[in-house]
Structures are given as structure tokens and as C-alpha cells.
SESELUM-115580 format. One record per residue: residue in three letters; x negated, y negated, z negated of N, C-alpha, C, CB in turn. Coordinates in steps of 0.001 Angstrom, whole numbers, plus 500000, padded with zeros to 6 digits. Glycine has a CB too. Layout:
! SESELUM-115580
ALAXYZXYZXYZXYZ
...
***
This chain:
! SESELUM-115580
UNK313770814489799191314580814286797786316036814563798183314433812640797077
UNK316506814142799303317912814261799474318329815847799449318325813533800854
UNK317454816457800064317598818133800118317774818663798729316211818920800771
UNK316871818200797688316821818648796438318166818133795722315502818180795779
UNK318711816987796078319909816563795392321200817184796072319973814996795388
UNK321257817133797213322551817526798016322499819177798171322577816715799646
UNK321405819799798199321135821214798303322038821822799460321411821926796895
UNK321854821369800708322477822029801754321826823328802135322536821165802864
UNK320690823343801624319800824777801896318940824908800665318710824747803368
UNK318710826232800430317864826549799237316985827636799728318706826993797919
UNK315794827826798991314918828962799272315653830237799417313910829113798216
UNK315226831146800507315815832492800920317288832388801637315941833422799576
UNK317798831172801748319074831091802474318832831550803894319669829638802448
UNK319945832043804483319888832216805945320598831131806637320467833530806365
UNK320077830396807420320476829107808126320242829144809575319725827920807575
UNK321007828224810113320800827921811739320691826360811713322225828487812846
UNK319675825831812156319448824278812378319682823821813708318047823849812058
UNK320331822786813839320299822092815156321276822563816145318990822211815757
UNK321692821701817053322603822095818073322066822681819316323347821023818415
UNK321313821937819992320667822511821317319226821816821240321590822073822855
UNK318098822641821115318335824071820991318384824335819396317133824956821778
UNK319009825406819115319078825659817594317884826602817257320548826363817126
UNK317724826797816063316786827678815589317109829193815706316557827335814263
UNK318463829364815775318762830701815607318901830999814112317720831546816262
UNK319202832185813812319345832421812403317990832734811704320321833557812193
UNK317673831815810609316309831932810011316530832081808622315371830739810289
UNK315483832421807976315374832441806409314498831254805928314696833865805864
UNK315010830500805007314367829390804362313204829818803524315335828651803535
UNK311997829578803914310932830106803253310089829087802286310093830682804292
UNK310277827749802595309606826699801839310402825345802185307986826620802240
UNK310516824566801191311013823265801360310041822260800768312370823145800747
UNK309515821623801657308409820522801201308988819259801289307075820483802079
UNK308239818230800826308664816764800842309232816204802210307434815900800459
UNK308396816544803212308682816097804633309160817130805569307487815525805231
UNK308986818356805266309570819398806252309950820847805413308355819711807529
UNK310743821441806249311146822927805680310540823883806648312858823227805582
UNK310089824842806054309499825933806819310652827251806783307930826341806085
UNK311037827658808084312004828655808370311227829832809056313176828068809275
UNK311602831065808766311163832282809324312264832739810195310787833308808271
UNK311986832990811577312996833361812458313191835037812437312599832777813913
UNK314160835541812919314376836870812838313211837845813459315656837075813481
UNK312634837213814348311504837852815162310190837534814455311459837298816705
UNK310150836793813433308938836622812599308336835285812727307912837631812940
UNK308475834712813767307914833208814078308431832325813089308344832601815531
UNK307532831346812774307675830324811712308062829039812342306376830146810891
UNK309111828398811941309553827036812554309441826148811365311125827009813226
UNK308888824922811709308663823768810796309733822745811150307175823144810939
UNK310657822384810395311661821558810737311463820241809968312970822211810481
UNK311459819087810506311540817950809645312858817744808734311373816797810512
UNK312557817457807616313790817339806811314821816298807187313420817081805474
UNK314362815335807896315274814436808626316331815142809481314472813538809508
UNK315790816069810083316702816983811090317748817678810086315712818275812016
UNK317332818271808984318248818898808309319114817991807552317668819808807534
UNK318722816884807017319737815839806444320736815316807409319011814623805896
UNK320222814856808733321004814063809641321644814999810863320043812887810218
UNK321179816316810874321620817126812004322663818298811433320264817786812765
UNK322913819187812351323874820200812036323052821485811411324733820582813400
UNK323513821765810206322951823085809489324070824147809144322205822680808061
UNK323933825278809592324889826224809362324280827002808286325271827023810583
UNK324808827096807077324268828032805907325114829243805785324263827294804466
UNK324555830447806297325409831580806416325414832187804869324829832665807619
UNK324270832005804128324378832389802785325552831929801894323245831994802213
UNK325585830655802036326659829850801278328064830163801761326420828301801441
UNK328190830428803044329526830565803496330097832250803172329507830134805194
UNK329150832999802997329582834474802601329810835386803628330798834508801856
UNK330404834762804850330521835631806020330566834877807251331701836478805944
UNK330464835567808367330399834912809717331091835662810699329023834715810188
UNK331744835063811607332372835779812780331360836128813801333464834932813443
UNK331631837278814404331027837824815657331887837918816666330470839068815516
UNK331587837552817875332503837609819087331700838331820165332984836107819605
UNK332534839077820912332023839819822063333256839792823095331529841389821634
UNK332846839676824347333926839942825331333730841059826097334124838894826208
UNK334867841797826573334774843103827314335749842778828316335095844495826468
UNK335572843503829467336505843540830615337159844898830811335777843159831886
UNK338334844965830857339085846280831118339922846299832396340036846583829943
UNK340304847344832941341162847488834116342654846825833735341265849142834534
UNK343333846294834861344502845542834569345638846565834230344874844599835779
UNK345473847928834403346616848798834002346332849227832465346740850151835034
UNK345374848698831933344792849360830604345993848963829537343093848658830097
UNK346278849854828611347272849587827675346521848939826489348074850883827293
UNK346754847533826328346030846787825520346239847013823972346285845488825893
UNK347527847693823800347694848125822398346925849298821945349049848410822154
UNK346413850127822813345475851128822609344147850644822306345426851952823695
UNK343751849705823196342348848983822913342345848410821566342025847782823948
UNK343428847649821149343438847005819896343392848044818734344663846117819802
UNK344074849198818950344089850195818006342643850722817838345072851273818405
UNK341944850947818817340591851535818884339722850533818168340087851812820396
UNK339804849263818455338823848211817837339151848220816458338938846702818428
UNK340345848212815878340615848288814564340115849470813803341908848195814437
UNK340270850625814365339780851875813784338331851858813721340234853068814549
UNK337594851475814829336208851654814845335601850619813849335654851505816293
UNK336102849358813714335664848304812836335906848742811373336408846971813165
UNK336999849503811189337315849804809820336320850891809383338825850261809654
UNK335680851672810205334669852672809881333504852070809543334414853587810913
UNK333142850956809890331881850189809632331897849498808371331614849199810683
UNK331028849916807343331158849219806083330583847946805942330665849944805114
UNK329954847378807098329479846090807228330337844951807815328391846202807943
UNK331559845520808375332624844772809021333610844443807929333295845574810204
UNK333968843225807730335106842889806811336400843136807528335044841396806317
UNK337506843371806780337718843316805337337328844592804591339146843014805067
UNK336977845685805195336344846727804631335106846365803862336067847639805611
UNK334912846767802571333729846373802010333130847669801158334000845057801120
UNK331878847658801273331239848907800385331462848689799047329668849120800523
UNK331036849712798207331141849546796762330436848445796162330712850676796130
UNK329144848084796785328246847055796366328962845780796525326942847069797139
UNK329771845588797746330310844281798085331697844037797340330482844178799662
UNK332215845018796781333491844866796154333606843787795167333847846055795539
UNK332736843887794157332742842803793055332471841401793519331699843118792002
UNK331743841316794633331610840034795220332671839349796239330435840117795848
UNK333519840315796451334577839727797431335415838534797167335497840679797680
UNK335854838513795879336617837148795571335670835914795764337189837124793990
UNK334176835984795713333422834846795722333388834407797143332074835062795130
UNK333823835318798148333836834840799614334836833637799821334273836072800603
UNK335813833658798931336961832782799173336747831495798210338401833595798862
UNK335724831389797363335602830273796298335262829030797195334362830585795076
UNK336076828165797154336050826970797845337069825889797273336317827277799272
UNK336643824686797051337525823844796288338877823579797206336727822438795886
UNK338990823605798431340100823492799064341106824838799204339681822980800286
UNK340528825899798909341284827156798958341786827455797572340417828333799498
UNK343159827397797392343597827561796005344082828940795870344685826551795596
UNK344199829896796901344657831357796576343407832300796576345773831914797707
UNK343623833269795860342562834354795740343068835616796455342227834694794186
UNK342142836366796980342615837642797629343207838478796988341771838316798136
UNK343066838654795557343710839612794768345161839127794551342948839834793446
UNK345473837881794686346769837278794542347622837306795804346604835897794100
UNK346955836994796981347534836971798101346903837729799061347696835813798465
UNK347451839066799416346787839922800268346615839445801834347521841187800176
UNK347336838504802104347249838000803543345862837118803658348656837034803937
UNK345353836631802660344054836091802729342977836919803265343698835700801513
UNK342945838241802542342005839160803071342359839673804390341827840237802187
UNK343594839765804668343972840240806011343599839218807071345482840536806079
UNK343323838081806850342745837036807716341475837508808285342519835738806967
UNK340744838390807578339465838936808119339493840120808949338615839234807086
UNK340843840573809294340945841709810154340401841423811575342380842151810216
UNK339736842476812240339286842250813522340484841738814376338653843519814081
UNK340094840942815446341043840427816444340600840801817747341212838953816381
UNK341765841093818627341515841408820043342409840370820796341885842996820428
UNK341980839486821400342797838551822309342381838644823727342665837072821877
UNK343540838415824555343379838383825860343041836915826197344581838932826549
UNK341872836739826926341352835280827246341326834960828581339995835024826782
UNK341358836052829595341461835817831004341895837088831763340137835308831530
UNK342738836789832916343237837778833701342892837528835174344671837889833476
UNK342324838440835806342028838420837076342563839535837863340736838338837187
UNK342574839583839014343214840674839883342955842029839445342753840593841283
UNK341484842390839388341098843704839026340534843953837584340133844110839975
UNK340828842916836743340292843100835548340925842036834479338791843004835713
UNK340890842295833050341420841580832135340213841408830963342771842272831692
UNK340128840196830689338975839772829789339540839822828298338410838208830190
UNK338959840599827473339247840646826086338296839989825196339369841946825695
UNK338594839366824154337569838680823198337815839404821971337748837028822984
UNK336771840123821464336750840727820206336108839981819192336181841933820276
UNK336763839789817914336117839064816923336186839902815572336767837649816805
UNK335080839828814882335001840676813684334226839785812686334261842135813967
UNK334317840037811432333711839072810372332731840024809662334884838364809266
UNK331418839585809437330587840289808562330048839461807521329557840907809250
UNK329360840089806549328668839419805470327214839211805823328794840206804182
UNK326730840050806406325160840057806678324805839526807936324550841443806639
UNK324773838087808031324457837291809214323228837744809839324341835861808896
UNK322230838047809106320950838301809681320964839728810370319838838192808568
UNK321898840664810139322075841711810827323038841842811838322219842518810097
UNK323565840603812239324566840535813133324532841259814612324716839224813262
UNK323324841178815102323072841910816343323120843413816079321704841508816950
UNK322626843899815061322577845286814785323997845835814645321757845544813540
UNK324782844878813843326172845427813575327067845378814765326850844661812454
UNK326981844419815710327628844219816841327234845374817787327337842866817361
UNK325904845828817841325517846763818843326071848125818237323872846745819130
UNK326133848454816979326680849663816576328175849655816924326426849891815105
UNK328864848661816635330357848531817021330633848773818488330890847113816677
UNK329723848232819339329936848257820875329711849823821292328783847172821719
UNK328706850440820582328404851776820994329497852763820504327024852177820468
UNK330203852431819407331262853290818988332457852991819893331597853089817478
UNK332727851815820259333854851463821186333629852127822562333975849879821358
UNK332405851991823085332119852570824364332533854169824249330502852323824748
UNK332033854728823227332386856128823125333838856442823033331745856686821998
UNK334393855752822256335942855842822021336707855642823299336448854742820976
UNK336385854533824096336954853984825344336912855223826292336096852659825936
UNK335673855845826366335472857026827287336225858087826862334087857478827396
UNK336263858486825630337157859618825176338627859500825489337046859772823718
UNK339042858185825370340497857977825614340890857486827000341013857006824635
UNK339922857323827904340064857177829299340437855670829682341137858181829791
UNK339854854836828714340020853369828978338694852878829844340166852514827480
UNK339033852219830956337945851973831939337563850534831781338380852292833440
UNK336231850435831404335498849007831200335136848613832577334085849040830207
UNK335188847115832817334976846664834199333840845735834012336267845973834902
UNK333099845528835059332063844555835091332378843094834969331400844725836236
UNK331744842368834269332087840871834114332109840094835381331094840186833204
***
């Protein structure tokens, strides 16, 4: 009953339930009185007690509108990090699934990504709100023969996050090879 009143999840939402172990990203297939049925990306069905949904951690990717994807890469210590940043931005810009670039079908829905009672500005009024979704490349560790970079991009399609990140990494690998940037083992 609490789920029907508070509506943390609804049918067909993409969600993740629990902290450890979590369900991973699943689609809500059925909400019953005592339990909720979720379908995992790999097709398995998970039956979660509603008490876990009400009392536990639930991430609702459908309601959030977008999610961050992060990936670490290692480069040589003499690598020009400004070149790496430029390549990441250019390659992410080419992918219509990575924000802030949006395809024609996403364009009309973009303002709804920022609809929240605590957020008073709109992307059409304040361009820096949309710019906050630009890809980020941060240095997170330096060791003698390598530098660890953290790449962060935002996507709307949480259920396709592995596919989108794979496509981005493939394009980055090709560009790094073309521009002579050496990737290192972790």
C-alpha cells in the first residue's frame, strides 16, 4: 500500500534495489501487495519483498532522467592531459546517447531532466546548467610510470549504459592510437 501511495517505483521504471548485493539495473514488471517483480538486463526475474523497497535503497533511473557513467583509464606520465581531455570531449560529443548532446527525439524532453522542486533554474535560461552535464576527465592517481584518469559522462538511457560506455571506449582507443597516446595497464 505504501508503494502505491508514495510511488517510489512504477511499472516499467528502470530501477536498482538494495545496496549489497544490489539487483543491478532492472525493469519493474509487476507490483503486488507483498512483493515486486523485476526483470534484470540478462532476463532473470527477481522477486523483491516490498518491505525492502520501502525500507531500503532504491535508485529510480527512469525518474532521474539521466545517470553518470564512470570509467578509469591509465596513461603514461608524459601524456599531455589536455589532449586526452580534448579527445574525450570530441568523442563523447559524437555519441547522440551521451549528454549534453541530444538527438532530435530527446530535444523536447531535455527541460524535464531538470524538473525538481529544489532546482529553480531551467537549462534554456541558464546555459551553465546544461554545461554541468559535459564529460569530465579528472586525474585521480599518479604513480611513477602511469597516471590514472577518471572519465565521467552522463546518459539518459540507463539500461543501455554498458553498450554506450563500450562504444565510447572503442572510439577513445582508436583516437588514442591515432594521436599516439599510450594507455597503460592498471
